[in-house]
C-alpha positions as CSV (number, residue, x, y, z in Angstrom):
1,M,16.7,8.8,16.9
2,N,17.9,5.2,16.8
3,I,19.2,3.6,13.6
4,W,20.6,0.4,12.8
5,V,22.9,0.0,9.7
6,A,24.7,-2.6,7.7
7,S,28.0,-1.5,8.1
8,Q,30.6,1.0,9.8
9,D,31.1,2.8,6.0
10,I,27.4,3.7,6.0
11,A,27.3,4.7,9.9
12,D,30.1,6.8,9.0
13,D,28.5,8.5,6.3
14,L,25.7,9.5,8.8
15,S,28.0,11.0,11.4
16,S,27.4,14.3,9.6
17,L,24.1,15.3,8.7
18,P,22.7,19.0,7.4
19,D,22.0,21.4,10.3
20,G,18.6,21.2,11.8
21,L,18.1,17.4,11.5
22,P,17.7,15.0,14.4
23,V,20.9,13.4,16.0
24,L,21.3,9.8,15.0
25,D,22.5,7.0,17.5
26,R,24.1,5.0,15.0
27,K,24.6,1.1,15.8
28,V,26.3,-1.5,13.1
29,Y,24.3,-4.9,13.0
30,D,25.5,-7.1,10.1
31,G,23.7,-10.1,11.6
32,T,26.7,-12.1,12.7
33,G,26.6,-11.1,16.2
34,P,24.5,-10.4,19.1
35,L,21.9,-7.7,18.4
36,P,23.3,-3.9,19.1
37,G,20.2,-3.1,21.2
38,P,16.7,-3.5,22.1
39,P,14.8,-3.7,18.7
40,E,11.7,-2.1,20.1
41,E,13.7,1.4,19.9
42,V,14.7,1.1,16.4
43,E,13.1,3.8,13.9
44,I,15.4,3.2,11.0
45,W,17.0,-0.1,9.8
46,V,19.1,-0.6,6.7
47,P,20.0,-4.5,6.8
48,P,23.1,-5.9,5.5
49,L,23.3,-7.6,2.0
50,V,22.8,-11.0,3.3
51,P,19.6,-11.3,5.4
52,V,20.2,-11.6,9.0
53,P,18.8,-14.4,10.9
54,G,15.1,-14.3,12.2
55,I,13.6,-11.6,10.1
56,P,9.9,-12.3,11.1
57,G,10.6,-12.4,15.0
58,L,13.1,-9.1,14.9
59,L,10.6,-7.0,12.8
60,S,7.6,-8.2,15.0
61,R,9.6,-6.3,17.9
62,M,10.3,-3.1,16.0
63,G,6.9,-1.3,16.7
64,N,8.9,1.9,16.4
65,L,10.3,1.2,13.3
66,R,9.3,4.1,10.4
67,L,11.8,3.3,7.6
68,L,13.3,-0.2,6.7
69,Q,15.7,0.7,3.5
70,T,17.4,-2.2,2.0
71,V,20.6,-2.4,0.1
72,T,19.1,-5.0,-2.3
73,A,16.8,-4.2,-5.0
74,G,14.8,-7.4,-3.5
75,V,12.8,-7.0,-0.4
76,E,11.0,-10.5,-0.2
77,P,12.6,-11.4,3.3
78,Y,10.9,-8.0,4.7
79,L,7.7,-7.1,3.0
80,P,5.6,-9.9,4.6
81,H,6.8,-9.0,7.9
82,L,6.8,-5.1,7.9
83,P,5.5,-3.3,10.7
84,P,2.3,-1.4,10.3
85,K,3.8,2.1,10.5
86,A,7.0,1.5,8.6
87,V,7.9,2.4,5.0
88,L,9.8,-0.2,3.1
89,C,12.6,1.3,0.4
90,N,14.7,-0.7,-1.9
91,A,18.1,0.1,-3.6
92,R,16.7,-0.2,-7.0
93,G,19.6,1.1,-9.3
94,V,22.4,0.8,-7.2
95,H,23.4,-2.8,-8.4
96,D,22.5,-2.2,-12.0
97,A,26.0,-1.4,-13.3
98,G,27.5,-4.7,-11.4
99,T,24.4,-6.9,-12.5
100,A,24.6,-5.7,-16.1
101,E,28.2,-6.0,-16.4
102,W,28.3,-9.5,-14.7
103,A,25.5,-10.7,-17.5
104,V,27.5,-9.3,-20.6
105,G,30.6,-11.0,-19.0
106,A,28.7,-14.4,-18.4
107,M,27.2,-14.4,-22.0
108,I,30.5,-13.8,-23.5
109,A,32.1,-16.5,-21.5
110,M,29.7,-19.1,-22.5
111,R,29.2,-18.4,-25.8
112,R,33.3,-18.3,-26.5
113,D,33.6,-21.2,-24.0
114,F,36.0,-19.4,-21.5
115,P,35.4,-22.0,-18.7
116,G,36.5,-24.9,-21.1
117,F,39.6,-23.2,-22.1
118,V,40.3,-22.2,-18.3
119,T,40.2,-26.1,-17.8
120,A,42.4,-26.8,-20.5
121,Q,44.9,-24.3,-19.2
122,A,45.0,-25.8,-16.0
123,R,46.1,-29.4,-17.7
124,G,48.2,-27.3,-20.1
125,E,46.4,-28.5,-23.0
126,W,46.4,-26.5,-26.6
127,S,42.5,-27.2,-27.0
128,Y,42.0,-25.3,-30.1
129,H,38.1,-25.6,-31.3
130,R,35.6,-23.2,-32.6
131,T,33.4,-21.3,-30.5
132,G,29.9,-19.8,-30.2
133,V,29.6,-15.8,-30.5
134,L,27.6,-13.2,-29.1
135,A,27.1,-11.2,-32.4
136,D,24.0,-11.8,-34.3
137,S,22.1,-13.5,-31.4
138,T,18.8,-12.8,-30.1
139,V,18.8,-11.8,-26.4
140,L,15.4,-12.0,-24.6
141,I,15.5,-10.2,-21.2
142,V,13.1,-11.3,-19.0
143,G,12.0,-8.5,-16.2
144,Y,12.9,-5.5,-18.3
145,G,13.5,-2.9,-15.3
146,S,16.4,-0.6,-14.5
147,I,18.9,-3.4,-14.7
148,G,17.5,-4.6,-18.1
149,E,17.9,-1.1,-19.6
150,A,21.7,-1.0,-18.2
151,L,22.2,-4.5,-19.7
152,E,20.8,-3.2,-23.1
153,R,22.8,-0.1,-23.0
154,R,26.1,-2.5,-22.7
155,L,25.1,-4.8,-25.1
156,A,24.6,-1.8,-27.7
157,G,28.0,-2.5,-29.3
158,F,27.6,-6.6,-29.5
159,E,25.3,-6.6,-32.6
160,V,22.5,-8.6,-31.1
161,E,18.7,-8.2,-31.3
162,I,17.2,-7.2,-27.7
163,V,13.7,-8.5,-26.9
164,R,12.2,-7.1,-23.6
165,V,9.7,-8.7,-21.4
166,A,8.3,-7.2,-18.1
167,R,5.2,-8.2,-16.1
168,T,3.0,-5.9,-18.0
169,A,3.2,-5.0,-21.5
170,R,4.1,-1.3,-22.6
171,E,5.6,0.5,-25.6
172,N,8.5,-1.8,-27.0
173,V,8.2,-4.1,-24.2
174,H,6.3,-7.2,-24.3
175,G,4.1,-8.8,-21.4
176,Q,5.3,-11.8,-19.5
177,D,2.1,-13.7,-21.0
178,E,4.1,-13.5,-24.3
179,L,6.8,-15.4,-23.3
180,P,5.9,-18.9,-24.9
181,A,5.6,-17.5,-28.1
182,L,9.3,-15.7,-27.7
183,L,11.6,-18.2,-26.1
184,P,11.7,-20.4,-29.2
185,H,13.5,-17.6,-31.1
186,A,15.9,-16.4,-28.4
187,D,19.7,-17.5,-28.4
188,V,20.3,-16.1,-25.0
189,V,17.3,-15.7,-22.1
190,V,18.3,-13.5,-19.5
191,L,16.3,-13.5,-15.9
192,L,16.2,-10.2,-13.9
193,V,12.9,-10.5,-12.5
194,P,12.1,-10.1,-8.7
195,A,11.5,-12.8,-6.3
196,T,7.7,-12.7,-6.0
197,A,5.1,-15.4,-5.7
198,S,4.4,-14.9,-9.4
199,T,7.9,-15.3,-10.4
200,S,8.6,-18.5,-8.1
201,G,9.2,-21.6,-10.3
202,L,8.6,-19.3,-13.7
203,V,11.6,-21.1,-15.3
204,D,9.7,-24.7,-15.1
205,A,10.1,-27.6,-17.4
206,E,7.7,-26.2,-19.9
207,F,9.6,-22.8,-20.1
208,L,12.9,-24.5,-20.8
209,A,11.3,-26.7,-23.2
210,R,10.6,-24.2,-25.5
211,M,14.1,-22.8,-25.6
212,K,15.8,-23.5,-28.5
213,D,18.5,-26.0,-28.8
214,G,21.9,-24.6,-27.7
215,A,20.4,-21.5,-26.0
216,L,21.9,-20.0,-23.2
217,L,19.8,-19.3,-19.6
218,V,21.4,-16.5,-17.4
219,N,20.0,-16.2,-14.2
220,A,20.9,-13.0,-12.5
221,A,17.8,-12.9,-10.8
222,R,16.8,-15.3,-7.8
223,G,17.6,-19.0,-7.4
224,S,13.7,-19.6,-6.7
225,V,12.9,-18.3,-10.0
226,V,14.3,-21.6,-11.9
227,D,13.1,-25.2,-11.1
228,G,16.7,-26.4,-10.4
229,D,15.8,-30.2,-11.1
230,A,14.2,-29.3,-14.7
231,L,17.5,-27.1,-15.6
232,L,19.6,-30.0,-14.5
233,A,17.6,-32.3,-16.8
234,E,18.3,-30.1,-19.7
235,L,21.9,-29.5,-18.8
236,R,22.7,-33.2,-18.7
237,A,21.0,-33.9,-21.9
238,G,23.4,-31.1,-23.4
239,R,20.5,-29.3,-25.1
240,L,21.0,-25.8,-23.2
241,L,23.5,-23.9,-21.4
242,A,23.3,-22.0,-18.4
243,A,25.5,-19.2,-16.5
244,L,24.1,-18.8,-12.7
245,D,24.9,-16.1,-10.3
246,V,22.2,-17.6,-8.1
247,T,21.2,-21.2,-7.4
248,P,18.4,-23.0,-5.6
249,V,20.1,-23.1,-2.1
250,E,22.9,-20.6,-1.3
251,P,25.4,-21.3,-0.5
252,L,25.3,-24.3,-2.8
253,P,26.3,-27.3,-1.1
254,S,29.7,-28.9,-2.2
255,D,27.8,-32.4,-3.3
256,H,25.2,-30.5,-5.4
257,P,24.7,-31.7,-8.7
258,L,24.8,-28.6,-10.5
259,W,28.5,-28.2,-9.8
260,T,29.3,-31.0,-11.9
261,A,26.6,-30.6,-14.5
262,P,28.0,-30.1,-18.1
263,G,27.4,-26.6,-20.0
264,V,27.0,-24.6,-16.6
265,F,28.9,-21.9,-15.4
266,I,28.3,-20.9,-11.7
267,T,29.3,-17.8,-9.6
268,P,28.6,-17.2,-6.0
269,H,25.8,-14.7,-6.0
270,V,28.5,-11.8,-6.8
271,A,26.8,-9.9,-9.6
272,G,26.3,-7.0,-7.5
273,S,29.1,-7.2,-5.1
274,T,31.3,-4.4,-6.7
275,P,33.0,-1.3,-5.5
276,A,30.3,0.5,-7.6
277,S,27.8,-1.0,-6.1
278,A,29.3,-0.1,-2.6
279,R,29.6,3.5,-3.4
280,R,26.2,3.8,-4.7
281,T,24.5,2.3,-1.7
282,R,26.2,4.6,0.6
283,V,25.1,7.4,-1.3
284,L,21.5,6.4,-1.7
285,V,21.1,5.4,2.1
286,R,22.3,8.8,3.2
287,E,19.9,10.6,0.9
288,Q,16.9,8.3,2.0
289,I,18.0,9.2,5.9
290,I,18.2,12.7,5.3
291,R,14.8,12.8,3.3
292,H,13.3,10.9,5.9
293,L,14.3,13.3,8.7
294,A,13.3,16.4,6.9
295,G,9.9,14.7,6.0
296,R,10.7,14.9,2.0
297,P,9.3,12.3,-0.2
298,L,11.4,8.8,-0.4
299,A,12.7,7.3,-3.5
300,N,12.0,3.6,-4.5
301,M,9.2,3.2,-2.0
302,I,7.7,-0.4,-2.1
303,T,4.0,-0.4,-2.5
304,G,1.6,-3.3,-3.0
305,H,3.1,-6.7,-3.7
306,Y,6.4,-5.4,-4.9
């Protein structure tokens, strides 16, 4: 059975499988070199964290593909082009710890003005001033799934009020349609929604205008969720702050105005790029491959639009 995987570590983890399962012909393809073989022969594909070039064309050639297991929670590059006989599964859960930890760190950094102090340190300047604080804040989590739950657990000791929002309302979780009424009361708005047609441009000028003066927008979702021009206008006006792990274009060009906008902290899409995520990804992939080969139900199957 022909399988393409994202890294040698994953290939090594699949070198020894339980007795009775088919032998895997493992090939590593991280998208940086030529294809490791004919796509027509691939039955299982585990693509890398950064999408490889030409996904629509590549998937159109994978007529024998039966399982596409991503190492990300997002599946937007693959879902529209999935071959008819293939099952798509994501890596829901493996990046929860890293992404939630980044979000907490970003909140504290911006509320306590760590970026400003780092700049002052580089100048050798003792820049004493009062800062904000996370305590007593209202934190609005937009996209309350497994990462949102992980974030709430990590915020438990910070004396904040958590307001939860998901696409559809459920017990103790507001629906997305309630956002206009919730935004004016939030001190921190954390974006954790998937990239879908319904979330593209969700954070537009109207959304941002409803946020209170001095509020912090934390984007650990996707750059497409935020209208970059509208956010830039609010930052330049000095009305809002932002912490961004994702941007409208990635990599963000060196001359992009977001780099020099006031009140913004940017990291290069690293929230989930941690040793914990890598370990948990390898465990998930191995378990999924064994389940697939043994004919057992798979975890994290994607149905419908997401």
